[in-house]
C-alpha positions, 0 to 999 in steps of 0.5 A: 817864333820868337814871340812864342818863346818869350812867354816861356822865358818869363815862365822859366824866370818866374819858376827860378825866382819862386824856387830860389825864394822857396829855398831861401825860406826853407833855409831861413826857417830851417836854420832858425830851428837848428839855432833854437835854444835847447830846453832849459837854456836862456839867451844872455847878452850884455857887456863887460869892461876888463881892466888888467890886475895882478893877483897871482904874481905869475909873469906867464899869465894875465888877469883881468877883472871888471863890471858886467852889464846885461843878463849876467850883470855883476862882475867877472874875474879872468885868471890863468890867461896865457898867450900863445903865438898864432900863425906866422902869417899874422905875427901880431895875432896871439891865441889864448886860453883862460878861466873866466868867472862871472858872479852875477848881482843875484849871486850866481857864479858861472865858471867858464873856460875860454879860448880866443885870439887877440891882435897885439898890432897897435893899429888893430886897437887890441881886438879880441874874440873868444868862445867861453864854455860854461863848465861850472854853475854855483859849484856844480860841474857840468856844461851849462852853455856857451858864450861868444865874446868880442871887443877890444883892450887898450893896454896903455889905458888899461881898459877894454870893452867887450860884448858877450852873447850866448846861452846859459842852461840849467 
């Protein structure tokens, strides 16, 4: 009787494996459609290298500037960066908002508003993450895409390195 069940067991296992593979394929290809870039938008990626500067004499804000490489090659200026306490469980993680403007070497100006988190713990190497929403392109207000940035900043050396990726729309 066991010998008659063995082929059914293999058949059941094969059906489960085929079902899982079909589900994984559907999620993969369906997920790609869900993550497809909207018409009129292009993928951008690259790096930027912040250094802290003082431009507004406001002790409650931070400003950063530096070169940008990749699709948005040029320079950036971060202003009005304000740090807020995060959760009590992670006192070294500060939340922040900022205005960050990219000026590409071709003259395109992208004004963004950003929200993110920054870990001030010396052992965390100044790690930060941020979501930037493009709110203005060449002086025209609207929503022109989003960028995700992550990197680190060393206040002692006044240098950082970050990677950005996302989409810029017409």
